[in-house]
Steps between C-alpha positions, in 0.01 A plus 500: 500500500247726668488304830804467730721200429444211740710184475511189715733217597284198582705198616363176641658420839565133425879502529795736491503826307634414153760733349261532204233617743745753639556629145124526445468696824788727396359574154160581648663721763705682233193567286312638801790722605574617147138595431406624845266205555415252774672165555278237666589166660221242490544147634319241291473254785193291421704175475452416866681165475826656377497849651722549806564786739873450438447568128303814579782621724755419228311726257475787748864471610633461146319807367605702803865388460494615136336830593181417306249563777150539348285808531199281579501144624422258782743671736446857380123489454329733254163600355463194274558224756496238626824418314491122554264305276415269789340799675294617199233227487224743599594725210465211253142424605252584225773490232385161371138619478607806304699288259203269451271794424750636252542160333869476576469160669278191489425227755691177449356182656777263390623271776866442580462150361372624165775761473762235579356274231511783244858574595605134464347479153673822393831360621439177308405698188804726548295817481511810721357434846215740565134513592287372213220756547220251570306725742531800275210358302271476803219755466462776756164355611640149548803637681285705738281199573798276575647764730167534686488123541832515688720340236866595565648732241793725425501814289712497186626788290292534184765592247340691211557424135768682301841593632652685792760768433757602761695822441809424712757770579786252455378238256293726276159387379429136583193328355340174608206323342232464764446137402844441657395652836348245737172552684676484836326474837467844663280409797531166678216294642405683815571847362875549546652709218822378339818690418415631155174657615636629830800667336282681245263617771788614723685685225179675394388600848850602608518731199805327349586675175806293398550127552873430473579134559687199364420351161408172673167678570438567130255212447305613808483851361280399206253332736505808722438730204183301426389566859573874472300516181211294642478732801525812287807614693787704353801283437829601663814538290702176495875438479633145520861475609736241349590195702827486693717214375743288700867603482635187328256468212263271695180673395272684739637594842333242720422518871560125518833479317675831563570640848580836342132528400424610858556858611604358839803339333636845415417630847686212666798552270517862609460685172431869567130558428574808287736292282247219470224746408723649227575151365136387509400814311725392212341154470315557175525880498769751418527875478750484215777268381762620750348619827529242778534667841195707593373647823140448602424858397656445158295183450181694576600777261598266215261205523242442229308184414568538127867409558413163655603221261265225386748213527596322822757667725784269609616522860861623485657442842845607379356840416340517844836426665668773297225750572483414870877532530479848351236603755701353790821676392322836512338441840604677819735273691283502813214343301731226369604428859136488608399271213783244530485465879190271515666254260814488714282445808303224327822327395617502862799722424397778739269539798162672496559781562869492398761576762708816465790300352264322258341831398847634417566194283163528327576862411843403367348214298242739351780735393697215345214317325248769402638514148464123448158438652215416264253421778538533875486128578817461294694646793516163677672352195732794436596574860443178690878471537503809723289336769604136461682342795710286267589564136370264232724513193344511154676289236688791340601641839623158610702480178655841575616370839676212327643692205847559653690254716591775746144637551470370856823669602402819316169522684661440840764768439238745373283439805793557736594825327148653470513838676193541719518883514449522120159329523343845528614598148453267202724700267784504750458127555511433126816711463662303781399167339645601166829589667495174695443296182786678321731448795404129502583463131137453402281649232197667656267244336699219663395648833145615422355171375595269787427769761151559359438123491610467863293794624177441306511150354436659160692603194306821450328762711544851633839673498748292700575774748131570547490134601781560754314791657165319511649198677736684731858414597433207733263320260738555207791348693289200602375438146844537349621235741214267403571568132860406553388171648274435201780587258737261675257205520 
């Protein structure tokens, strides 16, 4: 293209930021960065009954969290603003008159009652519900006279004869017979423009060269192409992304049915944003058949629209967990500590800010659990036993306490023998425990399983002697005593 690439992400702030919207934002951002273009955020906020400030903030915060801050937008400003449709009414003035002059629209005088009657008959006849074109036959002279007489009217798109062809970067050439495109209302009674007209005007006047959005907009695109052509404006290049499907074969990922449709769900879970961005990038796109982990810079370098698939992309949360775990394992430990701390505070395990003793435990927990974390909120499940005042025994751990008739005595003797000075050295403590088990006529496994159950209430977890060091001598002795009581009961 001869002009600089300009792309836009244009959400409606009527709820949370959908993960599909986050993917649309990412793909637009990648195209802009790959081609040295401009990435614009525009809020399509003309639905005053459903728009909320909280939704606007969710969009801003979500994009910022993902590192997808726009080059131009409501917060950033720019030469093509305002960047909220609700603030662009003055710019739309005169648009309806121009469309009328060009013959792209016609006045429609049909009342709500008549339209409802037409719709009811179409439902009864089991035919497609659409405007029947009655006012299309009204002559220009009659229409002008009725307008002058103050009769209420809307302006409808005057779809031309023939067909509309969409060259789509993902779907290829798509053709629609114009008889299948409805003469939709573009300007309401009173002069307010509706979405399809506003979005065409905004994309044209903001210099948008590529419209990259979900395929749920495809039917709107053909109506919008008619508007571009009626106005004599150059069409942008279109690419319609495949839908994101629910993880369990339930069809489209729905805001109503699936909590994981919301970007906030991933934020609350504590997935690293760089891992989530990597995963979102692979929803319907791939670089090749083997590359999974990619840095942001590698995504920019490798991304191209022609590798986006046409079919729906299923949400694979297992893949996200694997990918997120890989990112967490390679993180600096101090970041892991920083990320898990708020979840421990929220669970009531530590104070805010943590005390010095709690900070030491958090660091030790991060060391022990970094390799098993898939998201940071998981720390309360994996390491809740560290901070619990009393141990709750899982079924398998409880069974390990009851496995041998002498477990209670074993735990008491082990607690009495535990050498406090060795709690500074896990390897030395393990060597001592092995010797103690041998001297007691036990296999090492006979000792490990009931001791782990007594200390953590679980059958699995970090290395047993990491557990000893995290808890400290006094807590270990107390828990071993409690475990002995549970084994004896």
